[in-house]
C-alpha positions in Angstrom: -137.5 34.7 -85.5 -139.1 38.0 -84.6 -136.7 40.5 -83.0 -137.6 41.9 -79.6 -136.2 45.0 -77.8 -136.6 45.5 -74.1 -136.3 49.0 -72.7 -136.6 49.5 -68.9 -134.6 51.4 -66.4 -134.9 48.6 -63.8 -132.3 45.9 -64.3 -134.3 43.3 -62.3 -137.3 43.8 -64.6 -135.2 43.4 -67.7 -133.6 40.2 -66.3 -137.0 38.8 -65.3 -138.4 39.4 -68.8 -135.4 38.0 -70.5 -135.3 34.8 -68.4 -139.0 34.1 -67.6 -140.6 34.4 -71.1 -140.1 31.3 -73.4 -139.0 33.5 -76.3 -137.9 30.7 -78.6 -141.3 28.9 -78.2 -143.0 32.1 -79.2 -140.8 32.4 -82.3 -138.9 35.4 -80.9 -135.5 36.5 -79.8 -134.4 39.3 -77.6 -131.8 41.2 -79.7 -131.1 44.1 -77.3 -131.8 45.7 -73.9 -131.6 49.4 -72.9 -132.0 51.2 -69.6 -133.4 54.5 -70.8 -135.4 55.8 -73.8 -132.5 57.5 -75.6 -130.5 54.3 -75.5 -133.5 52.3 -76.6 -134.2 54.5 -79.6 -130.6 54.2 -80.7 -130.9 50.4 -80.5 -134.2 50.4 -82.3 -132.8 52.4 -85.2 -129.8 50.1 -85.5 -131.5 46.7 -85.1 -135.0 47.4 -86.5 -136.9 45.2 -84.0 -140.4 43.8 -84.7 -141.6 44.3 -81.1 -140.5 46.7 -78.3 -141.3 46.3 -74.6 -141.1 49.8 -73.2 -141.4 51.1 -69.7 -143.4 54.3 -69.5 -141.3 56.2 -66.9 -137.6 56.4 -67.7 -134.8 59.0 -67.5 -133.7 61.1 -70.5 -136.6 60.0 -72.7 -139.8 58.4 -71.4 -141.7 55.6 -72.9 -144.1 57.9 -74.8 -141.3 59.8 -76.4 -139.5 56.6 -77.2 -142.6 55.2 -78.8 -143.0 58.3 -81.0 -139.3 58.0 -82.1 -139.7 54.3 -82.9 -142.9 54.9 -84.9 -141.0 57.5 -86.9 -137.8 55.4 -87.4 -139.2 51.9 -87.3 -142.9 52.2 -88.4 -143.5 48.4 -88.5 -142.4 47.9 -84.9 -145.2 46.8 -82.4 -145.0 48.6 -79.0 -146.1 47.1 -75.7 -146.0 49.5 -72.7 -145.0 48.4 -69.2 -145.8 50.5 -66.2 -146.8 50.4 -62.6 -148.7 53.6 -62.9 -152.4 53.4 -63.9 -152.3 56.9 -65.4 -155.2 57.8 -67.7 -153.0 60.2 -69.7 -150.4 57.6 -70.4 -153.1 55.2 -71.5 -154.6 57.8 -73.8 -151.1 58.4 -75.3 -150.6 54.7 -75.8 -153.9 54.4 -77.7 -153.0 57.4 -79.9 -149.6 55.8 -80.7 -151.5 52.6 -81.6 -149.6 50.5 -79.1 -150.4 46.8 -79.1 -151.3 46.8 -75.4 -150.6 48.2 -72.0 -149.4 45.8 -69.2 -149.2 47.0 -65.7 -146.4 46.2 -63.3 -145.8 43.9 -61.5 -146.0 42.1 -64.8 -148.4 39.2 -65.2 -146.3 36.8 -67.3 -149.4 34.9 -68.7 -151.0 38.2 -69.7 -147.7 39.4 -71.2 -147.4 36.2 -73.2 -150.9 36.7 -74.6 -150.0 40.2 -75.6 -146.8 39.1 -77.2 -148.6 36.4 -79.2 -151.1 39.0 -80.4 -148.2 41.3 -81.4 -146.4 38.5 -83.1 -149.6 37.7 -85.1 -149.9 41.3 -86.2 -146.2 41.4 -87.2 -146.5 38.2 -89.3 -149.7 39.3 -91.0 -148.2 42.7 -91.9 -145.0 40.9 -93.1 -147.2 38.6 -95.2 -149.1 41.5 -96.7 -145.8 43.3 -97.4 -144.3 40.2 -99.1 -147.5 39.8 -101.1 -147.3 43.4 -102.3 -143.6 43.0 -103.1 -144.4 39.8 -105.1 -147.2 41.6 -106.9 -144.7 44.4 -107.8 -142.2 41.9 -109.0 -144.9 40.2 -111.2 -145.9 43.6 -112.6 -142.3 44.3 -113.5 -141.9 40.8 -114.9 -145.1 41.1 -117.0 -144.3 44.6 -118.1 -142.7 43.4 -121.4 -145.9 41.7 -122.2 -148.1 44.7 -121.3 -146.1 47.7 -122.2 -145.6 46.7 -125.9 -149.2 45.8 -126.6 -150.3 49.1 -128.1 -147.0 49.4 -130.0 -147.5 45.9 -131.4 -151.0 46.8 -132.5 -149.8 50.0 -134.2 -147.1 48.1 -136.1 -149.6 45.5 -137.2 -152.0 48.2 -138.5 -154.7 47.4 -136.0 -153.9 50.1 -133.3 -153.7 53.8 -133.1 -151.2 56.5 -132.0 -153.8 57.5 -129.3 -153.7 54.1 -127.8 -149.9 54.1 -127.8 -149.8 57.5 -126.2 -152.2 56.4 -123.5 -150.1 53.3 -122.7 -146.9 55.3 -122.7 -148.3 57.8 -120.2 -149.5 55.0 -118.0 -146.0 53.4 -117.8 -143.6 56.3 -118.1 -143.3 59.8 -116.8 -144.0 62.7 -119.1 -140.8 64.1 -120.5 -140.6 67.9 -121.0 -138.7 70.0 -123.4 -137.7 69.1 -127.0 -139.0 65.5 -127.4 -138.1 63.3 -130.4 -138.9 59.7 -131.1 -136.8 57.0 -132.8 -137.4 53.3 -133.6 -134.8 50.5 -133.3 -135.4 47.0 -134.9 -133.5 44.1 -133.4 -133.0 40.7 -135.0 -131.6 37.8 -133.0 -130.1 34.7 -134.4 -132.4 32.5 -132.3 -135.9 33.8 -132.3 -136.8 31.6 -129.3 -134.8 34.0 -127.2 -136.9 37.1 -128.1 -138.6 37.2 -124.7 -135.5 37.1 -122.6 -134.1 39.9 -124.8 -137.3 42.0 -124.3 -136.9 41.6 -120.5 -133.3 42.7 -120.7 -134.3 45.7 -122.9 -136.8 46.8 -120.2 -134.1 46.6 -117.6 -131.7 48.6 -119.8 -134.2 51.4 -120.5 -133.9 52.2 -116.8 -130.1 51.7 -116.5 -129.5 53.9 -119.5 -132.0 56.6 -118.5 -134.0 56.1 -121.6 -137.8 56.2 -122.0 -138.9 53.4 -124.3 -141.4 50.7 -125.2 -140.7 47.4 -126.9 -142.5 44.4 -128.3 -142.0 41.4 -130.6 -143.2 42.0 -134.1 -142.9 39.7 -137.1 -140.1 37.6 -135.4 -138.0 40.7 -134.7 -138.0 43.1 -131.7 -139.2 46.7 -132.1 -138.2 49.3 -129.6 -139.4 52.9 -129.7 -137.4 55.5 -127.7 -138.4 58.9 -126.5 -135.4 61.2 -126.6 -135.5 64.2 -124.4 -133.3 66.3 -122.0 -130.2 66.1 -124.2 -130.3 62.3 -124.9 -128.9 61.5 -128.3 -129.0 58.5 -130.7 -125.5 57.6 -129.6 -127.0 56.5 -126.2 -129.2 54.1 -128.1 -126.2 52.7 -130.1 -124.3 52.2 -126.8 -127.3 50.4 -125.4 -127.7 48.2 -128.5 -124.0 47.3 -128.3 -124.4 46.3 -124.6 -127.5 44.2 -125.5 -125.4 42.5 -128.1 -122.7 41.7 -125.6 -125.3 40.4 -123.1 -126.8 38.1 -125.8 -123.4 36.8 -126.8 -122.2 36.2 -123.2 -125.4 35.2 -121.4 -127.7 33.7 -124.0 -125.0 32.3 -126.4 -126.6 33.9 -129.4 -126.0 36.8 -131.7 -128.1 39.8 -132.8 -128.0 42.9 -135.0 -129.9 46.2 -134.7 -131.1 48.8 -137.1 -131.8 52.3 -136.0 -134.2 54.7 -137.9 -134.1 58.4 -138.0 -135.6 60.7 -135.3 -139.1 62.1 -135.7 -140.9 64.9 -133.9 -144.1 63.0 -132.9 -145.5 59.6 -132.4 -147.8 60.2 -135.4 -144.6 60.1 -137.6 -143.1 57.0 -135.8 -144.0 54.6 -138.7 -141.5 56.4 -140.8 -138.7 55.7 -138.3 -139.9 52.1 -138.1 -139.6 51.6 -141.8 -136.1 53.2 -141.8 -135.0 50.9 -138.9 -136.3 47.9 -140.8 -134.3 48.9 -143.8 -131.2 49.5 -141.8 -131.6 46.1 -140.1 -131.5 44.4 -143.5 -128.0 45.7 -144.0 -126.8 43.3 -141.3 -126.8 40.8 -144.2 -123.6 42.6 -145.4 -122.2 43.7 -142.1 -122.8 40.6 -140.1 -124.0 39.9 -136.5 -123.2 42.0 -133.5 -123.6 45.2 -135.4 -125.8 48.3 -134.9 -126.6 50.0 -138.2 -127.9 53.6 -138.4 -130.3 54.3 -141.3 -128.3 57.4 -142.2 -125.2 55.2 -142.7 -126.8 52.9 -145.3 -125.9 54.0 -148.8 -127.8 53.0 -151.9 -125.0 51.6 -154.0 -125.2 50.6 -157.6 -126.7 47.2 -158.5 -124.0 44.5 -158.1 -123.0 43.6 -161.7 -121.7 40.1 -161.2 -124.8 38.8 -159.4 -127.0 40.3 -162.1 -125.2 38.8 -165.1 -126.4 35.5 -166.6 -122.9 34.9 -167.7 -121.8 34.6 -164.0 -124.0 31.6 -163.5 -122.9 30.0 -166.8 -119.3 30.5 -165.9 -119.9 29.0 -162.4 -121.6 25.9 -164.0 -118.8 25.4 -166.5 -116.1 25.6 -163.8 -117.9 22.9 -161.9 -118.4 20.7 -164.9 -114.7 20.9 -165.7 -114.0 20.4 -162.0 -112.2 23.8 -161.8 -112.8 24.2 -158.2 -110.3 27.0 -157.6 -111.9 29.1 -160.3 -115.4 28.4 -159.0 -114.2 29.4 -155.5 -112.7 32.6 -156.8 -115.9 33.5 -158.6 -117.9 33.1 -155.3 -115.3 35.4 -153.7 -115.7 38.0 -156.4 -119.4 38.0 -156.0 -119.2 38.4 -152.3 -116.6 41.2 -152.6 -118.8 43.1 -155.0 -121.9 42.6 -152.8 -120.2 43.9 -149.7 -118.7 46.8 -151.6 -121.9 48.1 -153.2 -124.4 47.0 -150.4 -127.4 47.0 -152.7 -130.8 47.3 -151.0 -132.3 44.4 -153.1 -131.3 42.0 -150.4 -134.1 39.5 -150.9 -133.4 39.3 -154.7 -129.7 38.8 -153.9 -130.5 35.9 -151.5 -132.3 34.2 -154.4 -129.3 34.6 -156.7 -127.0 33.2 -154.1 -129.4 30.2 -153.7 -129.2 29.8 -157.5 -125.4 29.2 -157.1 -126.3 26.3 -154.7 -128.8 24.9 -157.1 -126.2 24.8 -159.9 -123.8 23.0 -157.5 -126.4 20.4 -156.7 -127.3 20.0 -160.4 -123.7 19.3 -161.5 -122.7 17.2 -158.5 -126.0 15.6 -157.5 -124.3 12.4 -156.5 -121.9 14.2 -154.2 -124.3 16.6 -152.4 -125.3 15.3 -149.0 -128.9 16.2 -148.0 -129.4 19.2 -145.9 -132.3 19.6 -143.6 -134.9 21.7 -145.5 -135.5 23.9 -142.5 -131.8 24.4 -142.0 -131.4 25.3 -145.7 -134.3 27.7 -145.6 -132.9 29.5 -142.5 -129.5 29.8 -144.1 -130.7 31.4 -147.4 -133.7 33.3 -146.0 -132.1 34.7 -142.8 -128.4 34.0 -142.9 -125.8 36.7 -143.3 -123.7 37.0 -146.4 -120.6 35.6 -144.7 -122.5 32.5 -143.5 -123.9 31.8 -147.0 -120.5 32.3 -148.7 -118.9 30.0 -146.1 -121.5 27.3 -146.8 -121.0 27.5 -150.6 -117.2 27.3 -150.2 -117.4 24.4 -147.8 -119.6 22.5 -150.2 -117.1 23.1 -153.0 -114.2 22.0 -150.8 -116.0 18.8 -149.7 -116.7 17.8 -153.3 -113.1 18.6 -154.4 -111.7 16.6 -151.6 -114.0 13.7 -152.3 -113.1 13.6 -156.0 -109.4 13.8 -155.2 -109.6 10.7 -153.1 -111.8 8.8 -155.5 -109.7 5.8 -156.8 -110.3 3.9 -160.0 -111.3 0.8 -158.0 -113.8 1.6 -155.2 -113.7 -0.6 -152.2 -116.5 -3.1 -153.0 -116.6 -4.3 -149.4 -117.5 -0.8 -148.3 -120.3 -0.5 -150.9 -121.7 -4.0 -149.9 -121.7 -2.9 -146.2 -123.5 0.3 -147.1 -126.1 -1.5 -149.2 -126.7 -4.1 -146.4 -127.2 -1.2 -144.0 -129.8 0.4 -146.3 -131.7 -2.9 -146.6 -131.7 -3.4 -142.9 -132.7 0.1 -142.0 -134.9 1.3 -144.9 -137.9 1.5 -142.6 -136.1 3.9 -140.3 -135.2 7.6 -140.7 -131.8 7.1 -142.3 -129.5 9.7 -143.9 -126.4 9.8 -146.0 -124.4 11.1 -143.0 -125.6 8.1 -140.9 -124.6 5.6 -143.6 -121.2 7.3 -144.3 -120.4 7.1 -140.6 -121.3 3.4 -140.6 -118.6 2.8 -143.3 -116.1 5.3 -141.9 -116.1 7.7 -144.8 -116.9 11.4 -145.3 -120.4 11.9 -146.6 -119.2 13.5 -149.9 -116.6 10.8 -150.7 -119.1 8.1 -149.8 -121.7 9.6 -152.2 -119.1 9.7 -155.0 -117.8 6.1 -154.7 -121.4 4.8 -154.3 -122.5 6.5 -157.5 -119.3 5.3 -159.3 -119.8 1.7 -158.3 -123.6 1.3 -158.6 -124.4 4.1 -161.1 -127.0 5.6 -158.9 -127.1 8.2 -156.2 -127.5 7.1 -152.6 -130.8 8.8 -152.0 -132.2 7.4 -155.3 -131.1 3.9 -154.2 -132.8 4.3 -150.8 -136.0 5.4 -152.5 -135.9 2.4 -154.9 -135.4 0.0 -152.0 -138.3 1.5 -150.1 -140.7 1.5 -153.0 -139.8 -2.1 -153.9 -140.7 -3.1 -150.3 -143.9 -1.1 -150.5 -144.9 -2.9 -153.7 -144.9 -6.2 -151.9 -146.8 -4.7 -148.9 -149.5 -3.2 -151.0 -150.6 -6.7 -151.9 -151.8 -7.2 -148.3 -155.3 -5.6 -148.4 -155.4 -5.7 -144.5 -152.8 -2.9 -144.4 -153.9 0.7 -144.8 -151.8 2.8 -147.1 -150.6 5.1 -144.3 -149.4 1.9 -142.4 -147.5 0.8 -145.5 -145.9 4.3 -145.7 -144.7 4.0 -142.1 -143.4 0.5 -142.7 -141.1 1.7 -145.5 -139.8 4.8 -143.8 -142.2 7.6 -144.8 -143.9 9.6 -142.1 -145.9 11.6 -144.6 -148.4 9.3 -146.5 -149.0 12.0 -149.2 -145.3 12.2 -150.0 -145.1 8.4 -150.0 -148.0 8.2 -152.5 -146.2 10.9 -154.7 -142.9 9.0 -154.7 -144.7 5.6 -155.3 -146.5 7.0 -158.4 -143.3 8.6 -159.8 -141.5 5.2 -159.7 -144.3 2.9 -160.6 -146.7 5.0 -162.7 -149.5 4.2 -160.3 -151.0 5.5 -157.0 -150.6 2.9 -154.2 -154.3 2.3 -154.3 -154.3 1.8 -158.1 -151.3 -0.5 -157.9 -153.2 -2.6 -155.4 -156.1 -3.0 -157.7 -153.9 -3.8 -160.7 -152.1 -6.5 -158.7 -155.3 -7.9 -157.5 -156.7 -8.3 -161.0 -153.6 -10.0 -162.4 -153.5 -12.6 -159.7 
């Protein structure tokens, strides 16, 4: 509903306008009446009407003075003058004030309704234009994370220039005066799919923390470059990163870590700060999630001795072979303690050594290790923190120890028969050790152990044998394409199926088909 203000010193006129005009049908509502210009201006400022019906001659403040006041205080309000005086000067003033129209008294209601409809149309059109502009502004703000980091992303990738970055910065931010320094911050989230919501939050936080910055996504992490001026210090960035971490944890249910480089005096030198921030971010491997690490606080400790010694891996393997789980667990703890104490910068190399401990574990207890999704395993050892990798290794040890402790001399043959039947009934589906163990109400590790003890073969090996035996029969049917056979025995990748088939039979599926055809 459009809001209408009626200002007239004659009560009978106000009453007639209020009762004789079908306001609701016109999409309008009379929100106030006033009997003089001063009272009318007060009501206009308070209620912000869309349309004002104003008498020209009134005490205290006439219609022209009222209109000037309304145009100043409520610029979007449409003014319609009412007067019984055909005064050329008043008409000229009305035109200058851009009044919608001038209706003489006695008021012609039909004429007034036409004028009101015209005023309403003007109001709605202006409101629509205003909403369109506001929506465009919102879209610009929303798309700013995509636009503002474009030059920064290109610079980091080696395809852009500092000039392009400076041009973009000046287009988006005000020019800071005084002693200006630049610093880069690299941010890594636990879930990379949430990078864009984090960029949007960063843009919002730039303003709330009074910081001048650009950000973008680069190589799966977030890069933010700040301009420090007017007394702003790195401590402000640290506070902002801690707040971003809290937001990520509470609102996005994820975790992140940040690395902050050193300050540089110009954008030309920003790559140095970028490299320092990236190095600092790597140290979240030791310090865990929800941390902000300053490059100046990352020492270069001595190389961790335990993780570099071949003897460490030999000792770990011997402990496992002798089922000395407590000793193996203590060795992992020693390695982790030394890594955390020294914080070596050779983090990628260290990840590989930790993975070697897992490889040794799978080698000694192949029959007890349940399969782990390859992507999940890669994420853990390529991107996981030290604590999460150590927890994984310890949990694997614990599961194997518990499984062996419950392993009796006489496995339950009924359980094994049920598991074997399940495999034969579901070999063509995507089955896993966890799924089979759940079917027979055992933990995956314990199930693997008793299966191997009873049948002399690991669960996964047995599943593979069943599938390939079924495939050997299907290969005889020349109407079936090889990829169709792969799907029928539970392999979604025909190339992998062919590789496994050859390993167990000595022939490629196509070669086996020809051999079988010749011997028949």
